[in-house]
C-alpha positions as CSV (number, residue, x, y, z in Angstrom):
1,M,80.0,102.5,94.7
2,N,79.5,103.9,97.9
3,K,81.5,106.1,100.3
4,L,81.7,106.3,103.8
5,F,79.4,109.3,105.1
6,C,82.3,111.4,106.9
7,I,84.4,111.4,104.0
8,S,81.4,112.7,101.4
9,L,81.4,115.3,104.2
10,L,84.6,116.2,104.2
11,I,84.8,116.6,100.4
12,F,82.4,120.2,100.6
13,C,85.2,121.4,102.9
14,S,88.9,121.1,101.8
15,M,90.5,119.2,99.1
16,P,94.1,118.2,99.4
17,A,96.5,119.9,96.8
18,L,97.3,116.7,94.1
19,A,100.0,117.2,91.8
20,Q,100.1,114.2,88.9
21,D,103.0,112.8,87.2
22,N,103.2,110.8,84.3
23,I,101.8,107.2,84.3
24,S,104.6,104.7,85.8
25,E,102.8,101.3,85.0
26,A,99.9,100.4,82.8
27,Y,99.0,96.8,81.5
28,F,95.8,94.6,80.8
29,H,95.0,91.6,83.1
30,E,92.0,89.5,83.9
31,L,90.1,88.1,80.2
32,R,86.4,87.1,80.3
33,G,84.0,86.5,77.6
34,M,80.3,86.2,77.0
35,E,78.1,85.4,73.8
36,D,75.0,87.1,73.3
37,S,71.7,85.9,71.6
38,S,72.9,86.7,68.3
39,G,76.5,85.0,68.7
40,V,78.5,88.0,69.2
41,T,81.3,87.4,71.2
42,H,81.7,90.5,74.5
43,L,85.0,90.6,76.1
44,F,85.8,91.9,79.3
45,Y,89.0,92.8,80.9
46,R,90.7,94.7,83.1
47,M,93.4,98.2,82.3
48,F,95.7,98.9,84.9
49,T,97.0,102.0,85.2
50,S,99.6,103.4,88.2
51,Q,100.2,107.3,88.4
52,D,102.2,109.0,90.8
53,V,100.2,111.8,92.8
54,S,102.3,114.0,95.2
55,C,99.3,115.2,98.0
56,T,99.7,117.6,100.5
57,D,97.1,117.3,103.2
58,M,95.6,119.5,105.1
59,D,98.1,120.1,107.9
60,G,100.8,121.0,104.8
61,Y,102.6,117.8,104.8
62,T,103.1,116.3,101.2
63,S,103.7,113.1,100.1
64,N,104.0,110.8,97.2
65,I,100.6,108.6,96.8
66,G,99.9,106.2,93.3
67,K,96.3,106.7,91.8
68,E,95.7,103.5,90.3
69,R,92.8,102.4,88.0
70,N,92.0,99.2,87.2
71,H,88.6,99.2,85.2
72,I,87.1,96.7,83.7
73,Y,86.5,97.1,80.1
74,H,83.6,95.7,77.4
75,F,84.9,95.2,74.1
76,D,82.1,94.2,71.4
77,T,83.3,92.3,68.6
78,S,80.7,93.1,66.5
79,I,81.8,96.9,66.0
80,L,85.5,96.8,67.5
81,E,85.0,99.1,70.5
82,D,85.7,99.2,74.0
83,S,84.0,101.4,76.8
84,V,84.0,100.9,80.8
85,E,81.9,98.6,82.0
86,F,82.7,98.7,85.6
87,M,85.0,101.5,87.0
88,A,87.6,100.6,90.0
89,G,90.6,102.2,91.4
90,N,91.5,104.4,94.1
91,S,90.5,107.9,95.7
92,I,92.4,110.2,97.7
93,S,90.7,111.6,100.1
94,P,90.9,115.4,102.2
95,G,94.3,113.9,104.8
96,C,95.7,112.1,101.6
97,S,94.1,108.9,102.9
98,I,92.9,106.2,100.3
99,E,89.8,104.4,99.3
100,W,89.5,101.6,97.0
101,N,86.2,100.7,95.2
102,D,86.6,97.6,93.0
103,T,83.9,94.8,91.4
104,E,85.4,91.5,92.6
105,R,83.0,89.5,90.6
106,F,80.4,89.3,88.1
107,I,78.2,87.3,86.1
108,F,76.0,86.7,83.3
109,T,72.4,85.1,84.1
110,D,71.3,85.6,80.8
111,N,72.4,85.7,76.9
112,H,73.2,89.2,76.9
113,P,75.8,91.5,78.2
114,D,73.6,93.9,80.5
115,S,72.2,91.3,82.4
116,T,75.3,91.0,85.3
117,F,75.0,90.0,88.7
118,V,77.9,91.9,90.6
119,I,79.8,92.0,93.2
120,R,81.2,95.5,94.6
121,S,83.2,96.1,97.1
122,T,84.8,99.4,99.0
123,L,87.7,99.8,101.1
124,G,89.3,102.0,103.4
125,G,91.7,102.1,106.3
126,L,89.5,101.1,109.1
127,Y,86.2,100.0,107.4
128,G,85.2,98.4,104.5
129,W,82.0,96.5,102.9
130,Y,81.0,94.6,100.2
131,Y,77.5,94.4,97.9
132,F,75.9,93.0,95.0
133,S,73.5,94.5,92.4
134,V,71.5,93.1,89.7
135,N,71.7,95.0,85.9
136,G,73.2,98.0,87.9
137,E,70.5,97.8,90.8
138,H,71.3,97.4,94.7
139,Q,69.7,94.4,96.6
140,F,72.3,93.5,99.6
141,T,74.9,94.7,101.2
142,F,77.6,92.9,103.5
143,N,79.0,94.6,106.4
144,V,82.4,92.6,106.1
145,G,83.3,90.1,103.5
146,N,85.5,89.0,100.6
147,P,83.0,87.0,98.2
148,L,84.4,83.9,96.7
149,G,82.8,83.8,93.5
150,I,79.1,82.9,91.9
151,S,77.0,80.7,90.1
152,F,74.2,80.4,88.3
153,D,71.3,77.6,88.5
154,K,69.4,78.1,85.3
155,A,66.9,75.4,86.3
156,L,65.8,77.6,89.4
157,D,66.6,80.8,87.9
158,Q,69.1,81.2,91.3
159,L,72.4,83.0,91.7
160,I,74.4,80.7,94.0
161,I,76.9,83.0,95.8
162,T,79.9,81.4,97.9
163,T,80.6,82.7,101.4
164,P,81.2,85.8,101.6
165,F,84.5,85.5,103.8
166,G,87.7,84.5,102.2
167,F,90.3,82.5,104.0
168,I,88.4,81.1,106.7
169,V,85.5,78.9,104.7
170,T,87.0,75.6,105.6
171,K,88.7,76.2,108.6
172,A,85.7,77.9,111.1
173,K,85.2,75.7,113.5
174,N,83.3,77.2,116.3
175,N,79.5,78.0,116.1
176,D,79.6,81.8,115.5
177,E,81.6,81.0,112.2
178,D,80.1,78.1,111.0
179,L,77.8,80.1,108.4
180,L,80.9,81.3,106.8
181,R,81.7,78.1,105.7
182,K,78.2,77.9,103.6
183,S,76.8,79.3,100.6
184,F,73.4,80.9,99.8
185,R,70.9,81.0,97.4
186,Y,69.5,84.5,95.7
187,S,66.5,84.7,93.7
188,R,65.7,87.6,91.7
189,E,62.2,87.6,92.3
190,D,62.6,87.2,96.2
191,T,60.8,90.3,97.4
192,E,62.0,90.2,101.1
193,W,65.9,91.1,100.5
194,H,65.2,94.3,101.4
195,T,64.8,93.3,105.3
196,Y,68.2,91.8,105.4
197,S,71.1,93.7,106.8
198,D,73.8,91.3,106.7
199,I,74.4,87.5,105.4
200,F,73.6,86.0,109.4
201,D,70.0,87.5,108.9
202,L,68.9,84.8,105.9
203,P,66.6,81.9,106.6
204,D,68.0,78.6,106.6
205,S,66.2,78.1,103.6
206,L,68.3,80.3,101.5
207,I,72.0,78.3,103.1
208,I,73.9,75.8,101.1
209,D,75.9,73.9,103.3
210,F,78.9,74.0,102.2
211,T,80.9,76.3,100.1
212,V,79.8,75.6,95.9
213,T,82.8,76.8,93.7
214,G,80.4,75.9,90.5
215,V,77.1,74.6,88.9
216,N,77.2,72.2,86.3
217,P,75.6,73.4,83.3
218,Y,75.0,69.9,81.7
219,K,73.6,68.1,84.3
220,T,70.2,69.7,86.2
221,G,71.0,70.2,90.0
222,H,74.5,69.2,90.1
223,Y,77.1,71.7,92.3
224,V,80.7,70.8,93.4
225,G,82.4,72.7,96.2
226,I,84.5,72.0,99.5
227,K,82.8,71.0,102.8
228,D,85.2,70.4,105.9
229,S,88.4,70.6,103.5
230,N,86.6,67.5,101.4
231,L,85.7,68.3,97.3
232,V,82.1,67.3,97.2
233,L,79.1,66.6,95.0
234,S,75.3,67.8,95.5
235,T,73.3,66.0,92.8
236,D,69.7,67.8,94.3
237,H,70.7,71.7,94.3
238,G,72.5,71.7,97.0
239,N,70.5,70.5,99.4
240,T,72.8,67.2,100.3
241,T,76.6,66.3,98.9
242,K,78.7,63.3,99.0
243,I,82.4,63.0,99.4
244,L,84.3,62.7,96.0
245,V,88.1,63.0,97.1
246,K,88.9,63.5,100.8
247,H,91.4,66.5,101.9
248,P,92.4,67.0,98.2
249,W,94.4,69.8,99.8
250,D,96.4,70.1,102.9
251,E,94.1,71.7,105.6
252,D,96.5,74.4,106.7
253,E,97.1,75.0,103.2
254,I,93.3,75.6,102.1
255,Y,92.9,78.0,105.0
256,F,94.5,80.4,102.7
257,E,93.2,79.7,99.2
258,R,90.8,81.4,96.7
259,F,88.4,79.5,95.0
260,E,87.6,80.5,91.5
261,P,85.0,80.0,89.3
262,T,84.9,76.2,88.4
263,Y,85.0,74.7,85.1
264,F,83.1,71.9,83.6
265,D,84.5,70.0,80.7
266,A,82.1,68.9,77.6
267,D,82.1,65.4,78.7
268,S,79.9,66.5,81.2
269,N,80.9,65.3,84.4
270,S,84.7,66.2,84.8
271,F,85.5,69.3,86.0
272,Y,88.7,72.4,86.6
273,I,89.3,73.7,89.9
274,T,90.5,77.1,89.9
275,I,92.6,78.7,92.9
276,D,94.0,81.7,92.9
277,N,97.3,81.3,94.4
278,S,98.2,85.0,94.7
279,S,97.8,84.8,98.8
280,R,101.1,82.0,99.0
281,H,102.9,83.3,96.1
282,F,105.0,86.9,95.6
283,P,105.1,87.8,92.7
284,F,101.5,86.7,91.6
285,N,102.1,83.7,89.7
286,G,98.9,82.9,88.3
287,K,96.0,80.0,89.0
288,E,96.6,76.3,90.0
289,I,94.0,74.6,87.9
290,F,93.2,71.0,89.1
291,L,91.4,68.7,87.2
292,V,88.7,66.4,88.7
293,K,88.0,63.3,86.8
294,Q,86.1,60.4,87.7
295,E,88.4,56.7,86.9
296,T,85.9,53.9,87.1
297,D,84.6,54.0,90.7
298,D,86.8,56.3,92.3
299,W,87.7,60.3,91.6
300,D,91.1,61.4,91.1
301,T,92.8,65.3,90.9
302,K,95.2,66.3,89.2
303,E,97.4,69.5,89.2
304,L,97.1,70.7,85.8
305,S,99.7,74.3,86.0
306,E,102.6,72.4,87.9
307,G,105.6,73.2,86.7
308,Y,104.3,76.6,84.6
309,Q,104.6,80.5,85.0
310,S,102.2,82.7,85.3
311,F,99.6,79.9,84.5
312,R,96.1,81.3,82.7
313,F,93.4,79.0,81.0
314,A,90.7,78.6,78.7
315,L,88.3,75.3,78.2
316,D,87.1,74.5,74.8
317,T,83.6,74.0,76.2
318,H,82.2,71.5,72.8
319,K,85.8,69.3,72.6
320,S,86.0,66.8,75.8
321,G,89.8,67.0,77.5
322,T,90.8,70.3,75.3
323,Y,92.0,73.4,77.1
324,Y,94.2,76.0,76.1
325,F,97.1,77.8,78.8
326,S,99.5,79.8,78.8
327,S,103.3,79.7,80.7
328,N,104.4,83.3,80.7
329,D,104.2,84.3,76.9
330,S,104.1,80.9,75.5
331,L,100.3,79.6,74.4
332,L,99.8,76.0,74.8
333,Q,97.5,73.1,74.3
334,S,96.1,69.9,75.5
335,T,93.7,67.6,73.4
336,D,93.8,65.1,76.4
337,F,92.8,66.2,79.8
338,G,96.5,67.4,80.0
339,E,98.4,64.2,79.3
340,T,100.6,65.6,76.8
341,T,100.6,69.3,75.5
342,S,101.8,71.3,72.5
343,L,103.2,74.9,71.7
344,I,100.9,76.6,69.7
345,T,103.0,80.1,69.7
346,T,104.9,82.7,71.7
347,F,104.2,86.3,71.9
348,S,106.4,89.1,72.8
349,N,104.5,90.0,76.1
350,K,103.6,87.8,78.7
351,I,100.0,86.4,78.5
352,T,97.5,87.6,80.9
353,G,94.3,86.1,79.8
354,L,92.1,83.6,77.5
355,Y,88.7,83.0,76.3
356,K,87.8,80.3,73.8
357,K,85.0,81.4,71.7
358,P,82.6,78.1,72.0
359,N,82.1,75.9,69.0
360,S,84.4,77.4,66.8
361,D,88.2,78.1,66.1
362,I,88.5,81.1,67.5
363,L,90.6,82.1,70.7
364,Y,91.1,85.5,71.9
365,I,94.5,86.1,74.3
366,L,95.1,88.9,76.2
367,T,99.0,89.6,76.8
368,R,100.3,93.0,79.0
369,E,100.0,95.3,75.8
370,E,97.8,93.6,73.4
371,L,94.1,92.0,72.8
372,L,94.3,89.6,70.0
373,E,92.0,87.4,67.9
374,M,93.6,83.8,67.2
375,N,92.4,81.2,64.9
376,T,93.5,78.1,66.5
377,Q,93.6,76.0,63.4
378,T,95.8,78.4,61.0
379,K,97.2,80.0,64.1
380,E,97.2,83.6,62.1
381,S,96.3,86.4,64.4
382,T,94.8,89.6,64.5
383,S,95.0,92.9,66.7
384,L,92.2,94.2,68.3
385,K,93.3,96.4,70.9
386,K,96.7,98.0,71.7
387,L,97.5,99.6,75.5
388,P,97.9,103.1,75.0
389,V,101.1,104.7,75.2
390,S,102.2,106.1,78.7
391,N,101.8,109.8,78.2
392,E,98.4,109.7,76.3
393,P,96.1,111.2,78.3
394,E,93.6,109.0,81.0
395,P,90.7,107.7,79.3
396,A,87.9,109.8,80.6
397,E,85.9,107.7,83.6
398,I,82.5,108.1,82.4
399,P,80.1,105.6,82.9
400,N,78.0,103.8,80.1
401,K,74.8,103.9,81.5
402,I,72.6,105.7,84.6
403,T,72.9,104.4,87.4
404,L,71.0,105.1,91.2
405,E,73.2,103.4,94.0
406,Q,72.1,102.2,97.7
407,N,72.2,104.8,100.0
408,Y,75.1,104.0,102.7
409,P,75.2,103.5,105.8
410,N,71.5,101.5,105.6
411,P,70.2,101.2,107.8
412,F,70.8,105.2,108.9
413,N,70.6,107.2,111.6
414,P,70.5,110.4,111.1
415,S,72.5,111.3,107.9
416,T,73.0,108.7,104.9
417,V,74.8,109.3,101.4
418,I,73.4,108.6,98.2
419,S,75.6,108.1,95.3
420,Y,74.1,108.3,91.4
421,Q,76.3,107.8,88.2
422,L,75.7,109.4,84.5
423,N,76.8,108.7,81.2
424,S,75.9,112.4,80.2
425,N,75.2,115.8,81.0
426,Q,71.8,115.9,82.6
427,L,69.5,117.3,84.2
428,V,68.9,115.6,87.6
429,R,65.8,115.3,90.1
430,L,66.3,113.4,93.4
431,E,63.6,113.3,95.9
432,V,63.0,111.1,98.7
433,F,59.1,109.7,99.9
434,D,57.7,107.9,103.0
435,V,55.9,104.8,102.7
436,T,52.6,106.5,102.1
437,G,53.8,108.7,98.8
438,R,54.5,111.5,100.8
439,K,57.4,113.8,99.7
440,V,59.8,114.7,102.7
441,G,62.8,116.0,100.7
442,V,64.0,117.4,97.4
443,L,67.9,116.7,97.1
444,L,68.2,117.5,93.5
445,D,65.7,120.4,91.7
446,G,66.1,119.5,88.2
447,E,70.4,120.3,88.3
448,R,72.5,120.0,85.7
449,K,75.3,117.2,86.2
450,S,77.9,116.3,84.5
451,P,79.1,113.1,83.7
452,G,80.6,110.9,86.3
453,R,79.8,109.6,89.5
454,H,78.4,112.2,92.4
455,Q,76.9,111.7,96.0
456,V,74.1,113.9,98.2
457,T,73.8,113.3,101.7
458,F,70.2,113.0,102.7
459,N,69.5,114.0,106.8
460,G,66.4,112.5,108.4
461,S,66.8,114.0,112.0
462,G,63.4,115.6,111.5
463,L,62.2,112.1,110.3
464,S,60.7,109.3,111.9
465,S,62.1,105.5,111.9
466,G,60.6,103.5,108.8
467,L,60.8,102.7,105.4
468,Y,61.7,105.3,102.9
469,F,62.2,105.6,98.8
470,Y,64.4,108.0,97.2
471,R,63.7,108.2,93.4
472,M,65.8,109.7,90.9
473,E,64.9,111.0,87.2
474,A,67.7,112.2,84.7
475,G,68.3,111.2,80.8
476,G,64.3,109.8,80.6
477,Q,65.2,107.9,83.1
478,T,63.2,107.1,86.2
479,I,64.9,105.0,89.1
480,T,64.3,104.3,92.8
481,Q,65.6,102.9,95.9
482,K,64.8,101.8,99.2
483,M,66.2,103.1,102.5
484,L,65.8,102.4,106.2
485,L,65.9,105.3,108.8
486,V,66.4,103.8,112.6
487,K,66.1,105.9,115.3
């Protein structure tokens, strides 16, 4: 992920002295899953670690800083192995300031674990930006913001990205902020995206006039979401809406909500609205889940998470009204849309994630210390992965593939930083070309680089304004990205 230019320059000057202590905290959380075309389950979870670091800045002042990692791991159940899929955590720069890089949201557009659409972020003390990428290639940068989520319209082959501003989507009232209450479409075939610098440059044809929280996989063109604090439904791919429930949440309360992906019941009509309530509860209390169900001519909402602690949720997509959920260390089930619930079992640690394998009796359970597979009929469970003990060395942060990231800033004048990641030792060539194909710069000339993330600075002070291309050759791959110099 991209880092600010001025910080990148300082890396070559003087680094702070760092002394690492033992890991002070570690746990698993946020389980996701998907099925590939062969029926193999791929699980994705985060492992958070915090390690105390003694940092001495360039003035000689020493302070303690928490070095944190929150990587997303990919666990392949066919081979029972995992690896880092998306890296996340903070970095300590000269001066002992902290920069965070994270994967905010990701979705799979095809039945393959590499078909990812990802929203990433970089945040520092006085700066920050978000950008999305498809299959590891950069596409678009948000100047600021906090994306609420991503949905996929399979019929149109379009991604639906909810308003990229976190807590003001339903409260923005003036004309300048009206766009912040909407969503927009992204097509992988669109060749114009490189011409947009932020969301305010998008044409009206890409804008959806409400905050989309989910796309119904059972009914073509059916979207649900929030508009003017009302719960709405669209049956024509977001072009028009009708109100399902008026003001289901208090208007002042919804100002602070962060809506997460919407789940659709196997009856193809009912759905479950998910809210991350961490902004209103401390310590973090889990999720709030609301069932939205049609009763005769009216639609009603019902909170399913009320009275439970650290609520986690997994829907059975092949049995209407059936879902699994947790309360602290207890695993429970409902088969009638939450009218009744039953306890399945308890675990020795708090449950932090659930994923139900479609059309099967298999439920995957993530606790703070273990990933397990359970047969929901026999209630027998098998351990798949355990949290490393705190005195084990931190796993090597090696990416699982070669990537070339978008330069930052972009557009730029006159300098910009280009970042890339290597999954093994490689000879790397990185060159810059103008639109005619003329080579205007060589940043790396077949240099051997180690696994991990690297950066290089490009200075275009001697070039004219215009579009340029930078091309990296490494590991038998050739990857090209665009950048715009504006003077």
